[in-house]
N, C-alpha and C positions, 0 to 999 in steps of 0.2 A: 948746813949749807951757808957759805959766806954771803954777806950782804951783796957784794958785787955780782956774785953768781946769780942770786935771786932776781936782782934788777935786770940783769941781762936776759934771763929766762922770760920774765914778764914782757920785756920789750920785744923779744922774738915772737912770743905768743900773740901780742897785740898786732904785730906786723902781719902775721899769718892770718889772724881773724879779719883784719881790714882787707887783706888781699882776697880772702874768700868771699867777703861781702861784695867787693867790686866785681869779681867774676860772676857771682850769682845774679847781680843786677844786669850785667852785660849780656849774659846768656839767656835770661828769662824772656819769654815772649810777652807781647802785650796782653793785658788782662782780657779774658774772653768776654766779648760783649754778648748781650743776650736780649731777647724779648720774651716775655712770659705772660701767662694768664693763670689766675688762681681763683678757686671757688672751694672753700673749705668744706670737705665732706660731701661734695657734689655726687649725686647719683643719677643714673639714667632716668629720664621721664620726670625728674624733679621740676616743680613749677616755681616761678618767680625767684630765680637764682641770680645772685649778685656775682658778676664777673669783674675781677680787678686785673687790668692790663698794665704792663710796664714795658718800655722800650728804651734801651741804653743809647746814649748819644755817643757817636763815634767821630764827631767833627771837632777840630780844634779852632775853627774859625767861624762856624755858622750855628745858629740855633734851630731847633726843630719847630716846624710850623704846622705840620699835618701828619695824621696817622690815618691810613686807609685799612680797614679790617675787612677781609673777605670771609664771609660766614660759611661754616661747613653745611653740608646737606642736612636738612631737617630744621634749620633755623632761618627764618625769613627776616628781612629788614624791618618789617612791621612788628616783629616780636621783640624788638630791642627798645629799651627806654634808657635815656641818658640820665645818670645820677650826678656825677661830678667829674671834674677834670681841671686842667690849668685855667687860670683866670682869663675870662674872655673867650674861651673856646666853646664851640657849639657842635652838636651832632647833626649830620645831614645824611639821610638814607640814600643809598645808591642801588643800582640794579643787582649788584652782587654782595652787598653788605652795607657798610656805612663809613663815613669819615668823621673824625673829630679834628677841628682845626681852629686856628685863631692867631693872635699875636705871637711872634717868635719867642721861644724860650731863651734863657741865657745860654751862652756857649758852654757846652759840657753838661748842661742840665738834662737829665733823663725825662722822658714823657710818660705820663701815666694817666689813666682815666678809669672810671667805674660805670658799668651799665648793668641793667637788669634784663634777663631774658625770660620770656613768657613761659617757655618749657624747653628743657633739654631733650634732644632726641634719644631714642633707644640705641645707644652705642657704647663701646668700651672706651673710646677716646675721641676727642674732637680737636681738629687742627684749625687754627685761626691765622691764615696767612696775612701778613701785615706789611704794608709799604710805608716807609717813614721818610718824609720829605723835609729838607732843611731850607733855610732862608736863601741859600745860594742855588737852590733847585736840585741839589744832589739828592739821590734817593737810595736809602738802604732797603734792601728787599729781604725781609724776614720770611722766606717762603720754602726753605729746605725742609724735607720731610724727616730728616734724621739729625743727629747731633754732630755729624762730621762733614767736612767740606772736602774739596779736592786735595787739600794739603794733608788730610788725614789726622789733623791735630785738634779738631773741634773748634777751630777759629772761624767757622763759616757763619751763616745767618739762618739758623734753624727757626722754623715757624713756631709760634707759641702753641703748645699742646696741653690740653686739659684731660687728665685721666679721670674716668668715671667709675663709681662703684655700681654694682648691679642695681636694677630698679627695685624699689620697695614693693613688697607684696601688694597686689591689687592696683598698682599704678597703671594708668592707661593714658594713651595719647589724647590730648584735647584737640578740638577742631582747629584747623589752621587759623581761622578767623571767624568771628561771629557772623552768622548768616540769618537773614530774615526768613521766617517761616512763610511759605506761600499762602496768600490770602484765599480762603475758601468761602464761597458765598453760602449763606444759610439757605438751605432748600426751602422753597415755599410749600404751602399746603397742597398745591396741585402738581408738585414734582414727583415723578414716579421712578423709582429705582435709578436715580441719578441721570436718567435720560432727559434731554431737553424736552420741555413740555410744549406741545403745539396746542394752543388754545383752540377749542372747537369754534368753528365758524358760526357766528350768530345767524339764526334763521333769517331769511330774507324778510325785509320789512313789508308787512301787509299794507295794501293800499288803505288809506284812511277811509273808514266806513262811515257813511253819512248816518246821522242819528235817525234819519227817517227810513233806513233800509230795514226790511223785515228779516225773519230768520232764514228764508230760502234765497236770500240774496237779491230779490227783486225790489226795486224801489217802490215805496208805498204809493207814489203818484201814478204809477201805471194802472193799478186796479181802479183808482179813483177816476182816471180819465176814461177807462172802459165803461164804468158805471154811468158817467155823465153822457157818454155817447149813446148808451142804450136808452137813457131817459129821453134824449133828444129824438132818437129814432121812433121811440114809442109815441112820444107826443106828436111827431109829424104824421105818423100813421093814423092816429086818432083824429087829427084835424082834417086829413084828407078824406077819411071815411065819413066824417060828419058833413063835410061839404057835399059829397056825392049824394048822401041821403037827402039833403035839403033841395038839391036840384031836381031830384026825382019827384 
């Protein structure tokens, strides 16, 4: 092949390659945004599981300021512990899950955070619907239940989904939250069969018995008075009889 012919062929090839590149860029759709949750090797009923969330930024002019995560059935806001996230961001429980929020991120910066869940429920997969708020108050709603949207090309906002392996043998649900055991009073020695004990009524208080009262309940002064009266009567009778005898 002559040199001029080779150069011409390379030029034509380069032109075609450049044209193909331009066409590919022009016809390619925007990169599919996503929100995800990951927990390596997670199984149903696992305890103290670390969940890593990420949400892609879709704004060219505003930074992300807040993520609201709606927890699936079987996980309560009190089961979540915040581990890490963007600088200055904090976790706040809500009635249906929690939010992580703070100073706005740089424009185009994705938002991610890590939490620990007390126990995963007994399920095959978990969906964590997420609302993503920007500094201009725009909200991306990562809430769709599948990977396609109305356009059918997968450019929608699917909710983060975590696939779970079957529970480990012997794994059991833990109680939703620690509860205090009811306080049970220690039964006293006079409690019978758990029934409330009615203490016997104390016998009525006997009247105070005078130390001078004898065994039959009669005060000792009574017989003494009777004896004294008898002596007086006897003496009077003797004096009267003696006087009559003297008069005669």
